[in-house]
C-alpha positions in Angstrom: -0.2 0.4 0.0 2.6 2.9 1.0 4.6 1.7 -2.9 1.2 2.6 -3.9 1.0 6.0 -2.4 4.6 6.4 -3.7 3.6 6.4 -7.3 0.2 8.2 -6.9 2.7 11.0 -5.2 5.1 10.5 -7.9 2.6 10.6 -10.4 0.0 13.2 -9.7 3.7 15.3 -8.9 4.9 14.3 -12.3 1.6 16.2 -14.1 2.3 19.5 -11.8 -0.5 18.2 -8.9 0.5 21.0 -6.2 1.7 19.2 -2.8 0.6 20.2 0.4 2.0 19.3 4.0 0.4 19.2 6.7 1.1 16.6 9.9 -1.0 16.1 13.1 1.9 17.9 15.5 0.1 19.4 17.6 -1.3 16.9 20.0 1.0 13.6 19.3 4.1 15.0 21.0 5.9 11.6 19.7 5.6 12.3 16.4 8.1 12.9 13.7 7.3 14.1 10.1 11.1 12.0 9.1 9.1 9.0 7.5 7.0 11.5 5.7 9.7 13.6 4.0 12.0 10.4 3.0 9.1 9.5 1.3 8.2 12.4 -0.5 11.9 12.4 -1.9 10.9 8.9 -2.7 8.0 9.7 -5.1 10.6 11.8 -7.2 10.6 15.2 -5.2 13.1 17.0 -5.5 14.3 20.0 -2.4 12.5 22.1 -3.5 9.3 20.6 -4.6 8.7 19.3 -0.9 10.4 22.7 0.7 7.2 24.3 -1.7 5.1 22.1 -0.4 5.3 22.9 3.5 5.7 26.7 2.6 4.6 28.6 -1.2 2.0 25.7 -1.6 -0.1 26.3 1.4 -0.2 30.1 1.6 -0.7 29.6 -2.2 -3.8 27.4 -2.1 -5.5 28.7 1.1 -5.1 32.6 -0.6 -2.4 32.8 1.9 0.6 33.9 -0.4 0.9 38.0 1.0 1.2 37.2 3.9 2.9 33.8 4.8 4.4 31.3 2.5 7.9 33.8 2.1 10.4 35.0 3.9 9.6 39.4 2.6 9.2 42.8 4.5 5.0 42.7 6.1 4.8 39.2 5.9 3.5 37.5 9.4 7.3 36.8 9.6 6.4 32.6 10.5 9.9 31.0 10.4 11.0 27.7 11.0 15.6 27.6 11.8 16.9 24.2 11.0 20.1 22.8 12.8 21.1 21.3 9.4 20.5 21.9 6.1 17.7 20.2 4.5 19.0 20.1 1.0 21.7 18.0 2.1 19.3 15.0 3.5 15.7 16.2 3.8 15.4 14.7 7.4 16.9 17.4 9.1 14.0 19.2 8.2 13.3 17.9 12.1 16.6 19.4 13.0 14.5 22.5 14.1 16.4 24.9 16.7 13.8 27.7 16.0 10.6 28.2 15.7 9.1 31.7 15.4 4.8 32.6 15.0 4.6 36.1 14.0 8.4 37.0 15.2 7.9 35.5 18.2 10.2 32.8 19.1 7.5 30.0 20.8 9.8 27.3 20.9 13.7 26.8 21.2 15.4 23.2 20.8 17.4 22.7 23.6 
């Protein structure tokens, strides 16, 4: 079944489907999206496509591109700062040092 999902994602992305990434993190303290990131890469998505699925694609889909999705003057200043480069290893997207929402630090790793 997992292989089927990966193939469906590969096909959807290949025909220009817009990929959005979302998780259930927030009420599940032991949840890590690392496996999902690996599966996105396994489906053939590039780092840029995976990053877009986390940032610009959801902002665009939900009509929020003027407020969020990219870093620019006047936007909400929602940022996640990482301790390692996810372009080198996609699992590094889970190496969160800081989470900033509306310009305020809401999470800092120990």
